[in-house]
C-alpha positions in Angstrom: 58.5 79.4 157.9 61.6 81.2 159.1 61.7 84.8 159.1 65.2 85.0 157.6 64.2 82.9 154.5 63.2 85.1 151.4 59.4 83.7 151.6 56.2 85.8 151.7 54.3 85.7 155.0 50.7 87.4 155.0 49.0 87.7 158.3 45.6 88.9 159.0 45.7 91.2 155.7 42.7 93.3 155.3 41.9 96.1 152.7 38.8 98.2 152.6 37.8 100.7 150.1 35.3 102.7 151.7 32.3 100.4 152.4 34.0 97.4 150.0 36.0 95.0 151.6 38.5 93.7 149.1 40.4 91.5 151.3 39.6 90.5 154.7 41.9 88.9 157.5 43.8 87.0 154.9 46.7 84.8 156.1 49.1 82.3 154.1 52.9 81.7 153.4 54.5 81.3 150.1 57.8 79.3 150.9 60.9 79.5 149.0 61.8 76.7 146.6 58.1 76.5 145.5 56.0 77.7 142.8 52.5 78.8 144.5 49.4 79.4 142.5 47.3 82.3 143.7 43.7 81.5 142.5 40.4 83.1 142.9 37.5 84.3 140.7 37.6 87.8 139.1 37.3 90.3 141.9 38.3 87.7 144.8 41.2 90.2 145.8 44.3 88.4 144.2 45.8 91.7 142.6 45.0 93.8 145.7 46.8 91.5 147.9 49.9 91.4 145.7 49.8 95.0 145.6 49.8 95.2 149.3 52.8 92.8 149.5 54.7 95.3 147.4 53.8 98.2 149.4 51.6 99.7 146.4 48.4 99.5 148.3 48.6 100.3 152.1 46.7 97.6 154.3 43.7 98.7 156.4 45.1 96.2 159.0 47.5 93.2 159.0 50.9 92.7 157.7 52.6 91.3 154.4 56.3 90.6 154.6 59.2 89.3 152.5 62.0 87.7 154.5 60.3 89.2 157.5 60.6 92.7 156.3 57.8 95.0 154.7 59.0 95.7 151.0 59.4 99.4 151.9 62.1 98.4 154.5 64.1 96.0 152.2 67.6 97.7 151.4 67.6 96.7 147.7 64.1 95.9 146.8 64.5 95.1 143.0 67.5 92.8 143.9 65.0 90.9 146.2 61.7 90.8 144.6 60.7 91.1 140.8 57.0 91.9 140.2 55.0 91.8 136.9 51.4 93.4 137.8 50.2 94.9 134.3 51.8 95.6 131.1 51.2 99.3 130.7 54.7 100.6 131.8 56.3 100.9 128.6 57.3 104.4 126.8 55.9 104.0 123.4 59.1 105.4 121.5 61.5 103.3 123.5 62.8 100.1 122.2 62.5 96.7 124.2 66.2 97.4 125.0 65.9 101.1 125.9 63.1 100.0 128.5 65.4 97.3 130.3 68.2 99.9 130.1 66.1 102.5 131.9 64.9 100.1 134.4 68.5 98.6 134.9 69.8 102.1 135.8 67.0 102.8 138.1 67.6 99.6 140.1 71.5 100.3 140.0 72.1 97.0 137.7 74.8 96.5 135.5 74.5 96.5 131.6 75.6 93.0 131.5 72.6 92.1 133.4 70.2 93.6 130.6 71.7 91.3 128.0 71.3 88.3 130.4 67.6 88.6 131.1 67.2 89.6 127.3 68.5 86.2 126.5 66.8 84.3 129.3 63.3 85.5 128.4 63.4 85.9 124.6 63.5 89.7 124.4 66.5 89.7 122.5 64.6 88.4 119.4 62.9 91.6 119.6 65.1 94.0 121.4 65.3 96.7 118.7 61.5 97.1 118.3 59.4 99.8 119.6 57.3 98.9 122.7 54.2 100.3 120.9 54.8 97.6 118.2 55.1 94.7 120.3 52.4 92.1 120.9 50.7 91.1 124.2 53.1 88.1 124.5 56.1 90.1 123.7 55.1 92.7 126.3 54.6 89.9 128.8 58.3 88.6 128.0 59.4 92.1 128.6 57.6 92.4 132.0 59.3 89.3 133.1 62.5 90.5 131.9 62.4 93.5 133.7 61.4 92.0 136.9 64.6 89.7 136.8 66.8 92.7 136.3 67.9 92.6 140.0 68.1 88.6 140.0 65.5 88.7 142.5 65.0 85.8 145.4 61.0 86.4 145.2 58.9 86.7 142.2 55.2 87.9 142.3 53.6 87.5 138.7 49.8 88.5 137.9 48.5 86.7 135.2 52.1 86.4 133.4 50.7 83.9 130.6 48.2 86.5 129.2 48.9 87.0 125.4 51.3 84.0 125.3 51.0 81.3 122.4 51.1 77.7 123.3 54.8 77.2 122.9 55.2 80.7 125.1 53.0 79.1 128.0 55.0 75.9 128.1 58.2 77.8 128.1 56.9 80.0 131.0 55.9 76.9 132.8 59.4 75.5 132.3 61.2 78.7 133.2 59.4 79.6 136.4 59.8 75.8 137.5 63.6 76.3 137.1 63.6 79.3 139.2 61.9 77.3 142.0 64.7 74.7 142.0 67.2 77.1 142.4 65.5 78.0 145.6 63.4 81.2 144.8 60.1 82.2 146.1 57.4 82.3 143.3 53.8 83.4 143.4 51.8 83.3 140.2 48.0 84.3 139.9 46.4 83.0 136.8 43.0 81.7 135.4 44.6 79.1 133.3 44.1 76.3 135.8 45.7 73.7 133.7 48.8 75.5 133.5 48.8 76.2 137.2 48.1 72.4 138.0 51.4 71.4 135.9 53.4 74.2 137.4 52.5 75.0 141.0 53.7 73.0 143.9 50.9 74.6 146.2 48.1 76.7 145.6 46.2 79.6 147.4 42.7 79.9 146.8 40.6 83.0 147.8 37.0 84.2 147.3 35.5 87.3 148.1 38.7 88.4 149.8 38.7 85.5 152.3 41.1 82.4 152.3 39.3 79.4 151.1 42.1 77.0 151.1 45.9 76.7 151.0 47.5 73.3 150.1 49.5 71.1 147.7 47.8 71.1 144.6 47.4 67.4 145.0 45.9 67.8 148.4 43.0 69.8 146.8 41.2 66.8 145.3 40.4 63.3 146.2 42.0 60.2 144.8 41.3 58.8 141.3 38.1 56.8 140.9 37.4 54.1 138.6 34.4 54.2 135.9 33.0 51.0 134.6 30.5 50.4 131.9 28.5 47.1 132.4 25.2 46.1 131.8 25.2 44.6 135.1 26.6 47.5 136.9 24.1 47.3 139.6 25.0 43.8 140.7 28.8 44.8 140.6 27.8 47.6 143.0 26.1 45.2 145.3 29.1 43.0 145.6 31.5 45.8 146.5 32.7 46.7 150.2 34.0 50.3 149.0 32.0 53.3 148.0 30.5 53.4 144.8 27.3 55.0 142.7 25.6 54.5 139.8 26.0 57.6 137.5 23.5 56.2 134.8 22.0 53.0 133.9 25.1 50.7 133.2 27.7 53.2 134.4 29.5 52.8 137.9 32.0 55.0 139.6 33.9 53.0 141.9 36.3 54.5 144.9 39.2 53.2 146.4 39.9 50.3 144.1 42.6 50.0 141.4 41.3 48.8 137.8 43.0 45.5 138.4 41.0 45.1 141.7 37.7 46.2 139.8 38.3 43.7 136.9 39.3 40.8 139.4 35.9 41.2 141.4 34.0 41.3 138.2 35.6 38.3 136.8 34.9 36.4 140.1 31.3 37.0 139.5 31.0 36.6 135.6 30.1 40.2 135.5 30.8 41.6 131.9 32.6 44.8 131.5 32.5 46.7 128.5 34.7 49.7 129.5 36.9 50.3 132.6 38.8 53.8 132.9 40.4 55.8 135.7 38.6 59.0 136.2 41.2 61.8 137.5 40.1 64.7 139.5 41.5 68.1 138.1 42.3 71.5 139.9 39.5 73.0 137.8 36.9 70.7 139.5 38.4 71.4 143.1 38.5 75.3 142.1 34.9 75.4 141.0 33.8 73.5 144.3 35.9 75.8 146.6 34.8 79.0 144.9 31.0 78.0 144.5 31.7 78.2 140.4 29.6 76.4 137.9 30.8 74.8 134.7 
């Protein structure tokens, strides 16, 4: 990745808190024009890593840069990077609009931008409400609006879909995809693997502070398989030249063949098929395999 591009580069990043190693020798890139999912079990080190990228936590060793610079060295940080890490930074007596105006002044962003981000994120619908009365989903939208005030090239979002209803989650997915299409760099941590699967171009997976995998979402799991139910599944398996396994009596999983090829092979040998379906792998399965999780 070019140092001049507004991407994120993590190199040998390590953070220890006394005897506890939160992150160990972590290296990965987040490229512009992509949504990258940041995955790992609770306590894996995701939030600590994001805080180090933002200069909120000092690394024990290693570097985290944005466009080749540390966050602290960016000339106008909020115009380069927007972040959503938690929902606790609200004055209870401020309205949602007050909150945005305060942060706009702090970042030297014009009042017109407040209106723009409020409209973009749906905050306009509750702009006059005190922040203490907002639901979790409303707070998430307000957090995102705050992060967007500087029209940043880079976004770091920690669990941004928490508290959103299904409609809100679908909106967030579309919105982040649109930002990536504009050439922005988007790093999203989430436990909602189904959403990451639909939203992200790539994923970074960590466990116990160590990198487990970094790849395109589709590269994390193998090809689809074909599931067949037949009273003569064992005979069908015996005549195939590809990998296949009996899952239970009468149920066969076949790899490296299409449903049409399986049906043709069975018909050529007069083997009846009671059911034939495609078994598609999922990000959840790959995640559990990579992190040692169990269903």
